[in-house]
Phi, psi and omega in degrees: 000139180287164179276051178210163186280000183227166179241152170278171181295326177293321178291323176298316179300317180296325180289320187276334186306316181300326181271327182231083185301335184274354183289142180225166176299320181296325179292320178297317178296322178297316179298325176292317180297334178273000178078013181279332173230152182224072178297151178285147178251139175283174179298335178267004174095003180282143178283140174233131184246122178265170181309321180294326178291321179294319178298319181294320177299316179300318180299315181296315181294326176293320178302318182286319186281317188264332183242354178053043183279137176288165184301322181300314181291321179299317180298318180295319182289324177296321178296318178293322178295318178295326181279351179080014182272347175224161179267164176302326178294319178292327181296325183263006179288155177303144181294137178279067180238155181262123178236136177285102181262127179294157179297159181299145181298143177274138178292141181235132179292140181268348180097349179239024179093347180270168179226132177238156179271128178263139179296146180292151177288149179254137178284102183292337183279342181284147180288143178293160178297133183274069181238135179245130182236140171279175179299318180289325176297317180298318178298314180294324183285332185257345184085005174281154171270167189297327179294323179292319177300315181295323178293318178295324178290320181298323181271003177076017177288320169238144185232135178285154178246151183251137177211119179053039178084353180256158180248143181205164171250155180243187183298327177295323179293326176297316179298316178295319180298321179294320177292319179299321178304316181289325175296316181299323179297332181267009176093002176282130185265162178306325180295328176289319180294330177299321178296318179297320179296319180297317178299316182296319180293322177296320179295315179297322179296320178298314182292317181292331175292318180295323184263004185310313181303320179291323179295322182276352181295139182282341181283131182300323181296318180293319179295321178298319178296323179295318178296318178298320179295316179297320179297318180292321177297319179297319180294313180295320180297319180298317182289321179294317180297320178298320180294318179296315181297315180298317181298316182291322180293321178294324178295320180293321180292330181270356178086010179283161176239000000 
């Protein structure tokens, strides 16, 4: 700690890194731009962080890491915390919201005595969640920083939707963003994820073309059968792709070509 009552932004980063490895200078600046923290500025424009600013940063980062709270909820809780109507423990508690969580994956035998967890099937006929997120909301909900969101958007990994002249992200984009965040941590870049999205879209296009007549059929029974077929194709495709990837990775580990 320096021999003064405040820290620079670089010193704050050094203090927080052991507890929050994903924190960056750009993320701290982003939180400031959103009005969630208000460090003091020197006459020359440098940020200075006092102990109360450091505590507030820790609280915000805990909300994002442990409770996955979006910026809107974080802002509301900080206001309540400042007003003394909630405690710091209540501020970082999981949000009391209802989310449709799919059932836990069922274990599937691999054929060699092992067992892997298979992702649950998604009801393609159900309507998507009617949630609209801004770019900053998406960053807060996924744990990505704003620069990462913009890079993913630039490469088409996540795509904005238009409604009444406005742009927004939806719940599916949040799901993609959370997966993209984990890929980025492992060194996979947005340009690589763009390829994965293209492959997935080509695959989906092939299946919807094959089942197209049933989808366009006016009879509810025929459309229902088409949806069931697409769901089964999605399930089989996921398992086949997993098998191919596993097979290729094992070959690479064993030195095969």
